[in-house]
C-alpha positions in Angstrom: 141.3 -71.1 -108.4 142.8 -69.3 -105.4 142.5 -65.6 -104.8 146.3 -65.3 -105.3 146.3 -67.0 -108.7 143.4 -64.8 -109.9 145.3 -61.7 -108.8 148.5 -62.6 -110.7 147.0 -64.1 -113.8 144.1 -62.0 -115.3 142.8 -62.8 -118.7 143.0 -59.9 -121.2 139.4 -59.3 -122.3 138.8 -58.0 -125.8 135.9 -55.5 -125.9 134.4 -54.1 -129.0 132.1 -51.1 -129.1 128.4 -51.8 -129.7 127.5 -51.6 -133.4 127.3 -48.0 -134.6 128.5 -46.7 -131.2 131.7 -45.4 -129.6 131.3 -47.5 -126.5 130.2 -51.0 -125.5 126.7 -51.3 -123.9 125.4 -54.6 -122.7 122.6 -55.9 -120.5 122.6 -59.3 -118.8 120.1 -61.3 -116.8 119.9 -64.8 -115.3 119.2 -66.4 -118.7 121.9 -64.4 -120.5 124.5 -64.0 -117.7 127.9 -62.4 -117.9 130.3 -65.1 -116.9 133.3 -64.9 -119.2 136.1 -64.4 -118.6 136.4 -65.0 -114.9 139.4 -63.0 -113.7 140.2 -60.4 -116.4 141.3 -56.9 -117.3 140.8 -54.5 -120.2 141.9 -51.0 -121.2 138.4 -49.6 -121.0 136.8 -47.8 -118.1 133.7 -49.7 -116.9 130.4 -48.7 -115.3 128.5 -51.7 -113.9 125.0 -51.6 -112.4 123.7 -54.7 -110.6 120.0 -54.2 -110.0 119.5 -56.4 -106.9 121.1 -59.0 -104.7 124.1 -59.6 -102.6 127.5 -59.9 -104.1 131.3 -59.6 -103.9 133.7 -57.0 -105.4 137.1 -58.6 -106.1 139.2 -56.0 -107.8 143.0 -56.4 -107.9 143.9 -57.1 -104.2 140.7 -55.4 -102.9 137.8 -57.6 -101.7 134.5 -56.1 -100.3 130.8 -56.9 -100.4 127.5 -55.2 -101.3 123.9 -55.6 -100.5 120.8 -54.7 -102.6 122.7 -54.4 -105.9 125.7 -52.2 -106.7 126.9 -49.3 -108.9 130.6 -49.3 -109.7 132.9 -47.2 -111.8 136.3 -48.8 -112.5 139.3 -47.5 -114.3 141.3 -49.2 -117.1 143.6 -52.3 -116.9 142.6 -53.3 -113.4 142.0 -57.0 -112.9 138.6 -57.9 -111.5 135.9 -60.5 -111.3 132.4 -60.1 -112.8 130.5 -58.1 -110.2 127.3 -60.3 -110.5 129.3 -63.5 -110.8 127.9 -65.1 -107.6 124.6 -63.2 -107.3 121.7 -65.7 -107.2 118.8 -63.4 -106.3 116.7 -62.2 -109.2 118.6 -59.4 -110.9 119.8 -57.9 -114.1 123.2 -56.3 -114.9 124.1 -53.4 -117.2 127.7 -52.9 -118.2 129.1 -49.9 -120.1 132.8 -50.0 -121.2 134.6 -47.1 -122.9 138.1 -45.9 -123.7 139.3 -42.7 -122.0 139.3 -41.0 -125.4 136.1 -42.6 -126.7 134.9 -39.2 -127.8 138.2 -38.0 -129.1 141.6 -37.2 -127.6 140.8 -33.6 -126.8 137.2 -34.0 -125.7 137.9 -34.2 -122.0 139.9 -31.0 -122.1 136.8 -28.9 -122.7 135.9 -26.8 -119.6 132.4 -28.1 -119.4 133.8 -31.6 -118.7 136.2 -30.7 -115.9 134.2 -32.6 -113.3 134.0 -35.7 -115.6 137.7 -35.6 -116.2 138.3 -35.7 -112.4 135.8 -38.6 -112.2 137.8 -40.6 -114.7 140.9 -40.0 -112.5 139.2 -41.1 -109.4 137.9 -44.2 -111.2 141.5 -45.4 -111.5 141.2 -46.4 -107.8 137.7 -47.7 -108.1 134.4 -46.1 -106.9 131.2 -47.6 -105.7 128.0 -45.4 -105.5 125.1 -45.9 -103.0 121.8 -44.3 -101.9 119.9 -42.0 -104.2 122.6 -41.9 -106.8 122.7 -45.6 -107.2 119.0 -45.9 -108.0 118.7 -42.8 -110.1 121.7 -43.9 -112.3 120.3 -47.4 -112.4 117.0 -46.2 -113.7 118.8 -44.1 -116.3 121.0 -47.0 -117.4 117.9 -49.2 -117.7 116.1 -46.7 -119.9 119.2 -46.6 -122.1 118.5 -50.2 -123.2 115.5 -48.8 -125.2 117.4 -45.9 -126.8 119.0 -45.5 -130.2 122.8 -44.9 -130.3 122.6 -41.1 -130.5 120.3 -40.7 -127.5 122.2 -43.4 -125.6 125.4 -41.3 -126.0 123.6 -38.2 -124.7 122.3 -40.1 -121.8 125.7 -41.5 -121.0 127.1 -37.9 -120.7 124.3 -37.2 -118.3 125.2 -40.3 -116.3 128.8 -39.3 -116.2 127.9 -35.8 -115.0 125.7 -37.1 -112.2 128.4 -39.5 -111.1 131.0 -36.8 -111.2 129.0 -34.4 -109.0 127.5 -37.0 -106.6 128.5 -37.2 -103.0 127.0 -40.7 -102.6 130.2 -42.6 -103.2 132.9 -44.6 -101.5 136.4 -44.8 -103.0 137.6 -48.4 -103.1 141.2 -47.3 -102.8 142.5 -50.0 -105.1 146.3 -50.0 -105.0 147.2 -51.5 -108.3 149.6 -50.3 -111.0 148.0 -51.1 -114.3 150.0 -52.1 -117.3 149.4 -50.2 -120.5 149.0 -52.3 -123.7 150.3 -51.0 -127.0 147.7 -50.7 -129.8 149.4 -53.2 -132.0 149.6 -55.7 -129.2 145.9 -55.1 -128.4 145.0 -55.8 -132.0 147.0 -59.0 -132.0 145.4 -60.1 -128.7 142.0 -59.4 -130.2 142.7 -61.7 -133.1 143.9 -64.4 -130.6 140.7 -64.2 -128.5 138.5 -64.2 -131.6 140.3 -67.4 -132.8 139.7 -69.0 -129.4 136.0 -68.0 -129.2 135.5 -69.5 -132.7 137.5 -72.7 -132.2 137.6 -73.6 -128.5 135.3 -76.6 -129.1 137.8 -78.3 -131.4 141.4 -79.4 -130.8 144.1 -77.1 -132.4 147.8 -76.7 -132.0 149.8 -73.6 -130.9 151.4 -73.7 -134.3 148.0 -73.1 -135.9 147.1 -70.1 -133.8 150.6 -68.7 -134.0 150.4 -68.8 -137.8 146.9 -67.1 -137.6 148.5 -64.0 -135.9 151.6 -64.1 -138.1 154.1 -65.2 -135.4 156.4 -68.2 -135.1 155.4 -70.5 -132.3 158.2 -69.5 -129.9 157.4 -65.8 -130.6 153.7 -66.4 -130.0 154.4 -68.2 -126.7 156.6 -65.3 -125.5 154.1 -62.7 -126.6 151.1 -64.3 -124.9 152.9 -64.9 -121.6 154.2 -61.4 -121.5 150.7 -59.9 -121.9 148.7 -62.4 -119.9 151.2 -63.6 -117.3 150.4 -67.2 -118.1 151.1 -69.7 -120.9 148.5 -70.1 -123.7 147.6 -73.7 -122.7 146.6 -72.6 -119.2 144.5 -69.7 -120.6 142.7 -72.1 -123.0 142.0 -74.6 -120.2 140.6 -71.8 -118.0 138.5 -70.5 -120.9 137.1 -73.9 -121.5 136.4 -74.4 -117.7 134.6 -71.0 -117.6 132.4 -72.2 -120.5 131.8 -75.4 -118.6 130.8 -73.5 -115.4 128.2 -71.6 -117.5 126.8 -74.9 -118.8 126.8 -76.5 -115.3 124.6 -73.7 -114.0 121.8 -75.3 -116.0 120.3 -78.7 -115.8 120.2 -79.7 -119.5 123.7 -81.2 -119.9 125.2 -84.1 -118.0 128.8 -83.9 -116.9 130.2 -85.8 -119.9 128.1 -83.6 -122.3 129.5 -80.4 -120.6 133.0 -81.8 -121.0 132.8 -82.2 -124.8 130.6 -79.1 -125.3 133.2 -76.9 -123.6 136.1 -78.2 -125.7 137.7 -81.0 -123.7 138.0 -84.4 -125.4 138.7 -86.5 -122.3 136.6 -86.7 -119.2 139.5 -87.4 -116.9 141.4 -84.4 -118.2 138.3 -82.3 -117.9 137.8 -83.2 -114.3 141.5 -82.6 -113.5 141.5 -79.1 -115.1 138.2 -78.1 -113.7 139.3 -78.9 -110.1 142.7 -77.1 -110.8 140.8 -73.9 -111.8 137.8 -73.9 -109.5 139.0 -76.1 -106.5 136.0 -78.4 -107.1 135.0 -81.3 -109.3 132.3 -80.5 -111.9 129.8 -82.5 -109.8 130.7 -80.6 -106.6 130.5 -77.3 -108.4 127.0 -78.1 -109.7 125.8 -79.3 -106.3 127.3 -76.1 -104.6 125.4 -73.9 -107.1 122.1 -75.7 -106.3 122.7 -75.5 -102.6 123.5 -71.8 -102.8 120.4 -71.1 -104.8 118.2 -73.0 -102.4 119.7 -71.3 -99.3 119.3 -67.9 -101.0 115.6 -68.5 -102.0 113.0 -66.7 -99.9 111.1 -68.9 -97.5 
């Protein structure tokens, strides 16, 4: 997929808070990598810590690179790629995603949180942190993986305070006008994505998914294209290709197995859609992954 098409067609990602929590907290590593969706946006703010390795930041029209891991704070509804998407050095990734009002509509108006409120405003243009701040915050986020929900919330407030008062940052100056999503539209999109996640391996019609979200088929098509800037069929193919990429990163499945496991029922169609999305055939994609891993391995 070209940079231009990624910029204009982000997938709307549905994010649910962690169980018993007001925000989402996830940790990924090479065995449990964050690879879906590829080019996406969501109404939550996002803190991402990549522990190690070289990588690329692609956020709206902004492209830059990092060395030795990264710490990013990104505002809502800004299209971006996963920040550890192409990192092949040994690493882990911690992602926190939260709504601006995750602690209540009036919480940010308290005087003690004035600096954090300003941090949230600056995050709307994207921020990357470096030096001492990056490693201190990275250690705090890593320790949060072992905490219960209450202490994790307290630690998150400490993290936000340190980010808000740190001087070790660079604004990414992202020039992007984000589109707000109405709560009822977000709920309907959530149901659509849940349906796709549960059913992508089988064949289903747009009539079926339209009925699932209580819309006529024409109304469903208009609704989906309005929120995602693409037709549902293109989204579904990209979702299945993203699943296929994740499988191709391993060695267990052959190409035909990856085809059917990711929801395609025809190898020729799979190859065509895969190349349309990634610019490579499945075999070329797998070979390029292996070549990159070998070239990135220490001598």
